[in-house]
VOGU-3710 file (C-alpha; in Angstrom, 3 decimals, decimal comma):
1> xxxxxxxxxx> 170,747/38,356/108,819  173,573/35,572/108,998  174,798/33,308/106,069  175,044/29,726/106,911  176,704/26,738/105,116  176,643/29,029/101,865  178,657/26,444/99,961  177,611/23,451/101,984  175,059/20,655/101,275  172,073/22,397/102,751
11> xxxxxxxxxx> 173,250/25,793/101,767  170,802/28,249/103,211  170,117/31,663/104,829  168,536/32,408/108,206  167,070/35,887/108,316  164,149/37,281/110,605  163,334/33,708/111,782  163,014/32,315/108,227  165,222/30,224/106,243  166,173/31,080/102,605
21> xxxxxxxxxx> 167,898/28,931/99,990  170,183/30,887/97,681  169,625/27,906/95,139  166,050/28,718/94,916  166,381/32,723/95,381  168,336/33,339/92,352  166,177/31,622/89,890  163,113/32,948/91,678  164,178/36,449/91,398  165,437/36,011/87,955
31> xxxxxxxxxx> 162,075/34,739/86,754  160,215/37,596/88,487  162,407/40,105/86,967  161,901/38,556/83,447  158,151/38,629/83,971  158,340/42,403/85,025  160,673/43,329/82,009  157,913/41,695/79,693  155,286/43,913/81,346  157,327/46,886/80,790
41> xxxxxxxxxx> 157,608/45,934/77,082  153,926/45,490/76,685  153,155/48,757/78,421  155,633/50,518/76,270  153,786/49,226/73,171  150,324/50,371/74,831  151,774/53,750/75,656  152,373/54,534/71,847  148,552/54,084/71,417  147,612/56,572/74,087
51> xxxxxxxxxx> 147,449/60,333/73,698  149,512/61,379/76,669  150,485/65,035/77,567  153,634/66,154/75,424  157,072/65,327/76,970  160,638/64,165/76,016  160,948/61,020/73,966  161,951/58,113/75,893  165,396/56,808/75,808  164,544/53,106/75,671
61> xxxxxxxxxx> 161,606/50,807/76,247  162,829/49,651/79,756  163,943/52,708/81,613  161,763/55,231/79,583  162,818/58,776/80,527  164,665/57,656/83,707  168,290/58,381/81,902  167,118/61,779/80,915  166,129/62,930/84,499  169,003/64,286/86,733
71> xxxxxxxxxx> 169,270/62,961/90,237  170,542/66,491/91,341  167,634/69,050/91,615  165,345/67,590/89,067  162,877/70,328/89,093  165,386/72,472/87,207  165,256/70,090/84,278  161,334/69,715/84,557  161,119/73,690/84,448  163,545/73,762/81,361
81> xxxxxxxxxx> 161,428/71,160/79,620  158,335/72,999/80,353  159,411/76,075/78,064  159,245/73,305/75,198  156,389/70,993/76,301  154,179/73,418/78,221  152,250/73,460/81,459  151,367/69,808/81,623  154,052/67,095/80,565  154,286/63,261/80,533
91> xxxxxxxxxx> 157,332/61,293/81,486  157,810/57,596/81,898  160,099/56,104/84,483  160,248/52,339/84,043  156,806/51,402/84,460  155,496/54,620/86,221  153,854/57,426/84,393  154,802/60,785/85,639  152,486/63,963/84,880  154,524/67,139/85,700
101> xxxxxxxxxx> 152,272/70,226/86,282  154,172/73,380/85,714  151,701/76,070/86,248  149,278/77,109/89,131  146,191/77,162/86,663  146,700/73,510/85,671  147,569/72,316/89,105  144,445/74,083/90,376  142,230/72,403/87,766  143,440/69,098/88,501
111> xxxxxxxxxx> 144,352/68,969/92,198  141,685/71,224/93,355  138,848/70,917/91,160  139,216/67,343/90,485  140,401/66,544/93,884  138,198/63,329/93,948  140,509/61,788/91,523  143,902/63,422/92,359  144,059/63,075/96,089  145,974/59,912/96,419
121> xxxxxxxxxx> 149,727/59,381/96,975  151,987/57,293/95,042  152,915/54,083/96,713  156,606/53,913/97,642  158,158/50,610/98,472  161,192/52,265/100,258  158,965/54,573/102,302  157,165/51,547/103,663  160,488/49,633/104,398  161,849/52,666/106,153
131> xxxxxxxxxx> 158,851/53,019/108,387  157,810/56,410/106,719  154,221/55,340/106,128  153,269/56,748/109,409  153,660/60,437/108,160  150,292/62,004/107,039  151,679/63,678/103,991  152,684/60,077/102,601  149,718/58,276/103,501  147,319/57,043/100,831
141> xxxxxxxxxx> 143,924/58,372/100,390  141,698/56,512/102,812  140,470/55,943/106,270  143,823/56,321/107,988  144,599/59,530/106,261  141,045/60,862/107,176  141,823/60,153/110,730  144,985/62,093/110,671  143,494/64,864/108,737  140,544/65,167/111,130
151> xxxxxxxxxx> 143,045/65,599/114,104  145,268/68,011/112,229  142,414/70,242/111,239  141,139/70,334/114,878  144,492/71,381/116,046  145,672/73,784/113,265  142,644/75,457/111,570  143,096/79,206/111,178  140,990/80,347/114,124  142,682/78,034/116,523
161> xxxxxxxxxx> 146,334/79,175/115,923  145,976/82,270/118,427  146,053/79,974/121,452  149,721/79,049/120,434  150,876/82,677/120,278  152,298/82,711/123,897  154,423/79,586/123,034  155,547/81,058/119,749  156,531/84,387/121,274  158,464/82,690/124,164
171> xxxxxxxxxx> 160,514/80,529/121,775  161,107/83,400/119,267  162,414/85,590/122,188  164,661/82,735/123,150  166,085/82,745/119,578  166,411/86,572/119,749  168,622/86,104/123,017  170,648/83,567/121,421  171,338/85,768/118,342  172,277/88,622/120,567
181> xxxxxxxxxx> 174,774/86,476/122,704  176,092/84,226/120,214  175,180/85,492/116,697  177,784/83,123/114,993  175,396/80,170/115,856  172,559/81,810/113,918  171,912/78,685/111,865  171,444/76,346/114,781  169,047/79,049/116,247  166,849/79,411/113,505
191> xxxxxxxxxx> 166,761/75,774/112,982  165,885/75,121/116,432  163,197/77,741/117,084  160,598/76,047/114,870  161,288/72,722/116,175  161,107/74,173/119,798  157,706/75,643/119,065  156,054/72,574/117,608  157,465/70,307/120,393  156,294/72,566/122,935
201> xxxxxxxxxx> 152,715/72,685/121,324  152,678/69,058/120,651  154,017/67,634/123,755  154,895/70,408/126,182  158,447/69,337/125,478  161,467/71,849/125,556  164,236/70,772/123,401  167,779/71,140/124,421  169,582/74,104/122,679  172,159/71,431/121,384
211> xxxxxxxxxx> 172,273/67,450/120,856  168,513/66,965/121,860  167,958/63,431/121,342  164,521/63,752/119,588  165,905/66,315/117,262  168,950/64,063/116,401  166,735/60,985/115,686  164,379/63,097/113,605  167,095/64,665/111,600  168,692/61,241/110,931
221> xxxxxxxxxx> 165,348/59,928/109,775  164,704/63,025/107,519  168,217/62,536/105,947  167,197/59,233/104,657  164,812/60,990/102,206  167,751/62,525/100,227  169,861/59,473/100,347  170,660/58,250/96,983  169,620/54,847/97,847  166,105/55,930/98,435
231> xxxxxxxxxx> 165,543/56,357/94,712  166,775/52,774/94,291  166,134/49,873/91,713  163,438/48,422/94,097  160,983/51,193/93,049  161,455/50,081/89,354  161,385/46,361/90,131  159,210/45,780/93,187  159,953/42,121/93,665  163,516/42,879/94,737
241> xxxxxxxxxx> 162,007/44,192/98,087  162,200/40,631/99,198  165,785/40,356/98,605  168,115/39,806/101,792  170,384/42,749/102,678  173,647/40,699/101,470  172,290/39,891/97,988  173,353/41,985/94,888  171,265/45,063/94,144  170,079/44,951/97,766
251> xxxxxxxxxx> 172,082/47,854/99,324  168,924/49,737/99,819  167,862/47,261/102,634  170,554/48,761/104,968  169,338/52,304/104,647  165,754/50,692/105,161  166,688/49,136/108,351  168,617/52,130/109,750  166,010/54,503/108,957  163,178/52,392/110,305
261> xxxxxxxxxx> 164,907/52,302/113,676  165,008/56,041/113,647  161,311/56,553/112,590  160,060/53,978/115,253  162,102/55,871/117,859  160,931/59,259/116,673  157,342/57,895/117,269  157,799/56,558/120,696  160,177/59,157/122,429  157,588/61,888/122,598
271> xxxxxxxxxx> 154,735/59,680/123,441  156,696/58,126/126,238  157,688/61,550/127,610  154,051/62,622/127,747  152,834/59,246/129,259  155,479/59,536/131,884  154,680/63,117/132,949  151,141/62,382/133,249  151,946/59,179/135,418  154,274/61,336/137,718
281> xxxxxxxxxx> 151,472/63,880/138,228  152,977/66,801/136,263  150,447/69,148/134,585  151,304/68,449/130,983  148,947/70,580/129,027  149,658/69,978/125,347  148,046/69,460/122,081  148,604/65,537/122,390  146,753/65,501/125,679  143,881/67,789/124,444
291> xxxxxxxxxx> 143,361/65,559/121,334  143,212/62,515/123,352  139,355/63,131/124,024  138,819/62,785/120,258  140,203/59,280/120,274  137,607/56,718/120,503  139,324/53,672/119,245  142,685/52,027/118,958  143,026/53,341/115,350  142,418/56,867/116,814
301> xxxxxxxxxx> 145,185/56,318/119,445  147,678/55,212/116,778  146,495/58,111/114,377  147,237/60,560/117,290  150,824/59,447/117,858  151,413/59,623/114,070  149,985/63,003/113,517  151,788/64,379/116,241  155,013/63,224/114,895  154,164/64,422/111,595
311> xxxxxxxxxx> 153,370/67,831/112,911  156,805/68,129/114,415  158,550/67,067/111,082  156,254/69,167/108,773  156,254/72,307/110,753  159,968/72,410/111,988  161,497/71,392/108,731  159,523/73,845/106,428  159,830/76,807/108,663  163,689/76,292/109,237
321> xxxxxxxxxx> 164,070/76,310/105,479  162,162/79,546/104,991  164,145/81,215/107,805  167,405/80,122/106,136  166,305/81,702/103,050  165,369/84,922/105,006  168,768/85,362/106,393  170,584/84,836/103,150  168,144/87,454/101,389  168,484/90,063/103,912
331> xxxxxxxxxx> 172,262/89,662/104,018  172,351/89,972/100,210  169,874/92,954/100,010  170,418/95,600/102,761  168,077/98,111/100,947  165,088/95,796/101,318  165,997/95,012/104,821  166,076/98,896/105,783  162,826/99,594/104,083  161,256/96,768/106,214
341> xxxxxxxxxx> 162,883/98,009/109,414  161,677/101,559/108,696  158,132/100,155/108,374  158,379/98,131/111,549  159,828/101,336/113,485  156,892/103,468/112,243  154,477/100,896/113,760  156,294/100,055/116,926  158,063/103,434/117,741  161,406/101,506/117,878
351> xxxxxxxxxx> 160,845/101,018/121,476  158,980/97,628/121,442  158,779/94,432/119,662  156,350/93,757/116,972  153,070/91,747/118,003  150,561/89,688/116,130  148,263/92,733/115,643  150,866/94,510/113,899  150,824/92,311/110,780  148,174/93,935/108,747
361> xxxxxxxxxx> 149,915/97,315/109,261  153,173/96,047/107,744  152,627/95,327/103,892  156,135/95,546/103,016  157,255/93,011/105,606  154,615/91,044/104,125  155,829/91,291/100,779  159,293/90,146/101,945  157,535/87,077/103,468  155,919/86,077/100,333
371> xxxxxxxxxx> 159,138/86,763/98,248  161,098/84,484/100,391  158,528/81,708/99,824  158,649/82,334/96,106  162,383/82,977/95,635  163,485/79,710/97,001  160,664/77,231/97,037  160,770/75,190/100,324  159,471/72,038/98,553  160,466/72,521/94,831
381> xxxxxxxxxx> 158,484/69,568/93,548  155,701/69,605/96,305  154,487/66,264/97,393  153,422/64,060/94,643  149,692/63,145/94,002  148,468/59,888/92,452  145,376/59,356/90,329  142,587/56,822/91,470  141,024/56,492/88,084  141,607/57,365/84,364
391> xxxxxxxxxx> 141,219/60,931/83,295  141,323/63,239/80,358  142,361/66,857/80,511  142,605/69,257/77,543  142,315/66,100/75,396  145,365/64,351/77,108  145,012/60,905/78,745  146,077/60,583/82,290  146,112/57,042/83,478  144,878/55,462/86,746
401> xxxxxxxxxx> 148,010/55,326/89,153  149,866/58,055/87,395  152,190/60,155/89,789  151,316/63,841/89,420  153,962/66,173/90,329  153,205/69,768/91,012  156,587/71,527/89,953  156,231/74,413/92,439  159,544/75,557/91,264  158,461/76,219/87,658
411> xxxxxxxxxx> 155,317/78,086/89,201  157,394/80,337/91,437  159,909/80,991/88,471  157,142/81,638/85,781  158,728/84,535/83,775  155,105/85,486/82,564  154,031/86,129/86,136  157,362/87,063/87,957  159,684/89,253/85,951  163,384/88,323/86,458
421> xxxxxxxxxx> 162,400/85,384/88,790  165,858/84,740/89,792  166,115/87,926/91,696  164,938/88,584/95,110  162,461/91,600/94,787  159,620/91,996/97,423  158,234/94,886/95,242  156,713/92,349/92,816  154,036/91,766/95,546  153,246/95,468/95,995
431> xxxxxxxxxx> 151,088/97,819/93,817  152,155/101,354/92,814  150,422/102,595/95,771  152,139/100,301/98,198  149,242/97,879/98,665  149,727/94,105/98,576  148,621/92,359/95,357  146,251/89,184/95,475  149,159/86,850/94,888  149,825/85,367/98,312
441> xxxxxxxxxx> 151,906/82,535/96,966  149,553/80,157/99,046  150,135/77,475/96,213  153,553/76,585/97,715  151,785/74,974/100,605  150,324/72,442/98,187  146,964/71,954/96,496  143,428/70,207/96,850  142,671/68,032/99,806  146,562/67,228/100,430
451> xxxxxxxxxx> 147,327/71,013/101,079  149,534/71,406/104,155  147,261/71,398/107,150  149,932/73,039/109,301  150,230/76,184/106,917  148,539/78,618/109,309  150,927/77,574/112,321  153,926/77,737/109,940  152,847/80,937/108,375  152,416/82,733/111,829
461> xxxxxxxxxx> 155,777/81,444/113,151  157,794/82,460/110,153  156,093/85,968/110,235  156,678/86,398/113,923  160,313/85,424/113,806  161,064/87,557/110,779  159,419/90,696/112,268  161,145/90,484/115,496  164,453/89,620/113,843  164,454/92,838/111,644
471> xxxxxxxxxx> 163,228/94,857/114,514  166,163/93,962/116,608  169,192/93,216/114,289  171,079/94,229/111,191  171,997/91,373/108,898  174,804/91,842/106,595  177,651/89,907/104,752  180,828/89,133/106,397  183,857/91,628/105,675  187,627/90,656/105,208
481> xxxxxxxxxx> 190,441/92,139/107,341  190,453/95,236/105,128  186,787/95,812/105,499  185,724/94,556/102,042  182,476/92,439/101,622  183,231/88,809/101,076  181,131/87,229/98,352  178,204/85,302/99,570  176,591/82,561/97,192  174,640/79,820/98,756
491> xxxxxxxxxx> 173,610/76,477/97,279  170,342/74,785/98,277  170,081/70,962/99,300  168,765/68,447/96,914  166,041/67,229/99,242  162,289/67,134/99,479  162,429/70,079/101,708  165,199/72,312/100,189  167,583/74,049/102,726  170,233/76,599/102,251
501> xxxxxxxxxx> 173,617/74,964/102,756  175,753/76,432/105,811  176,778/80,032/105,052  178,035/82,765/107,325  176,828/86,455/107,748  177,146/89,293/110,340  174,394/89,820/112,956  174,563/92,860/115,040  172,019/94,672/117,441  170,439/97,705/115,857
511> xxxxxxxxxx> 170,586/99,770/119,128  171,295/99,558/122,703  167,765/100,102/123,947  166,394/97,312/121,697  168,926/94,802/123,114  167,908/95,671/126,513  164,284/94,800/125,925  165,808/91,286/124,856  167,699/90,996/127,898  164,978/92,102/130,189
521> xxxxxxxx> 162,544/89,481/128,411  165,085/86,759/128,867  165,502/87,572/132,508  161,784/87,729/133,220  161,336/84,325/131,527  163,897/82,744/133,659  161,994/83,808/136,631  158,802/82,156/135,593
//
């Protein structure tokens, strides 16, 4: 965009091939904003006549409850409110009605049992501007989403996951070798292993250990979802989306443009890699080439490219979040770690690595798996749903177009279900006889028709990684020069997928013999 003759006779702007006259823009947007504020006032008056679920009283008729909602970890405030207002709450943010669901029971009633009404996604101007509308999880309920869903289900249904086990084993073994030879880089290793598995499955693409171009561009795109400009004034006043970037209140346009470049690149790099490999005559067997046979139309081709990129983002980001929490929990709680290692050694004899068939025989490890998922929820607020028609639940009015937020954090920290929820305790998922309870925390993967379709792959990758890490290594806190433990308290990011902030821990091999197995596996893989 360039400004030309701003104070001249023909004062105008040239942007994207179009000419704008500031003398027209200012009153135009002023008028649109005035009309929008009038509609907010009318809506606030109508709201008083409806019996919405309980919630905090709005601060004013324009912003509603917006001033009450913290920008930092809002799920904590929602959980605090839930103790006063209950399992279902209503909040108004400008013109948007938010229905917060704080219990699994209420979320199941609405998002599962009434999925016909609650399977849409809220429209987001910023997601559209940033190019994020390609992602399956953000797509509105409709034909495009159904194409994505069909491709995902064909690839990631529960009985299809076994075919990916060799790839998962290979990449986890690479991580174990990295932990053995460079334990100080553990955070980079656990963050890359899930990405490496998904990229290999989707594209037969082996990411570089460091500075991989695809990973870098994907991380840049993901960071935009936590940028303060993402939650911008444009969501409250939609006409602002047409403002040029230099205009007051239009700083969000710069973030949108930069992110759009990243998301476009993220879609094209791996597709071009697969296409080039095929043209050069390589055997590029991967999920993307396998799914091509299901593509009958141009729309199917586009859906395939978009679902492949979505698979990387969803699988890699969520699994790395869980692994970060696992390392943190094990460093804090050596007694839980030791108990899991005793169980692993009893099954493996201590002279081999755990395999997939061992999972049913390791209930304590499964309890650790579940507690990691509960203790620090990967997506504390899940992904919001939206209603496609008016509804009434427990006598409360839920309007069409409302944003419905499953407060996963409140569910995983429900004191009536999980005693002392802030504490990490795998024992809460075991009976007095050492058997697993019926609570598998499956709700952390979402609800209804929008449940995470990659949950089976993510679950198997996470289990296999933690089983092998515990079989091989001792994880502990760092010590100072006098041999005293250093304090370890880790904060989590204020993002859609919440990650442990960088921290340090000690990672050492449990025995020389198990280390030798890792070295032998690495040497054998290098010869293949």
